[in-house]
Legacy VTK file of the C-alpha trace (Angstrom):
# vtk DataFile Version 3.0
C-alpha trace
ASCII
DATASET POLYDATA
POINTS 74 float
296.477 49.104 -2.976
293.594 50.255 -0.750
292.560 53.883 -0.820
293.275 55.738 2.422
290.218 57.504 3.717
290.347 60.441 6.006
288.352 60.085 9.176
285.018 61.834 9.449
285.218 65.223 11.137
284.552 65.052 14.842
282.417 67.391 16.867
285.624 68.938 18.111
286.702 69.606 14.515
283.352 71.246 13.812
283.692 73.414 16.927
287.207 74.457 15.946
285.961 75.306 12.453
283.154 77.420 13.919
285.583 79.271 16.179
287.891 79.848 13.208
285.001 81.149 11.107
283.983 83.567 13.864
287.512 84.881 14.311
288.032 85.316 10.574
284.698 87.115 10.195
285.699 89.588 12.904
289.130 90.111 11.314
287.563 90.572 7.870
285.187 93.230 9.176
288.095 95.037 10.779
290.247 94.976 7.648
287.603 95.535 4.981
284.938 97.565 6.750
286.984 99.285 9.440
284.846 97.856 12.247
286.871 97.815 15.475
287.718 94.423 16.966
286.031 94.157 20.342
285.387 91.412 22.849
281.654 91.982 22.418
281.904 91.747 18.630
283.828 88.477 18.846
281.353 87.086 21.379
278.392 87.975 19.162
279.965 86.492 16.032
280.993 83.334 17.883
277.487 83.027 19.326
276.068 82.946 15.812
278.578 80.455 14.407
278.465 78.188 17.463
274.742 78.500 18.137
275.354 79.384 21.768
274.971 82.319 24.103
277.658 84.989 23.743
279.191 83.979 27.086
279.302 80.266 26.207
280.625 81.013 22.729
283.393 83.234 24.069
284.352 80.483 26.518
284.596 78.098 23.547
286.772 80.604 21.666
288.971 80.876 24.741
289.286 77.084 25.038
290.342 76.750 21.393
292.757 79.669 21.734
294.415 78.037 24.736
294.722 74.726 22.850
296.614 76.656 20.177
298.900 78.267 22.737
297.232 81.685 22.763
296.858 83.077 26.257
293.440 83.302 27.819
290.952 85.917 26.699
289.439 86.051 30.186
LINES 1 75
74 0 1 2 3 4 5 6 7 8 9 10 11 12 13 14 15 16 17 18 19 20 21 22 23 24 25 26 27 28 29 30 31 32 33 34 35 36 37 38 39 40 41 42 43 44 45 46 47 48 49 50 51 52 53 54 55 56 57 58 59 60 61 62 63 64 65 66 67 68 69 70 71 72 73
């Protein structure tokens, strides 16, 4: 029987992973370090993980959020 192979991750998967990493980093800081969750903080973290400007990164976060059924951040 042939072995089923999972498809290679797509760019979209990598972008979703980066958005997830940014969101989890912000949540972790809030829970562990007591840093308040702010739009600016999320934008800065997403900018690092996505390698984009804060505005572009936040737009990417918003796009992923909407795909998941979360209302717009804008």
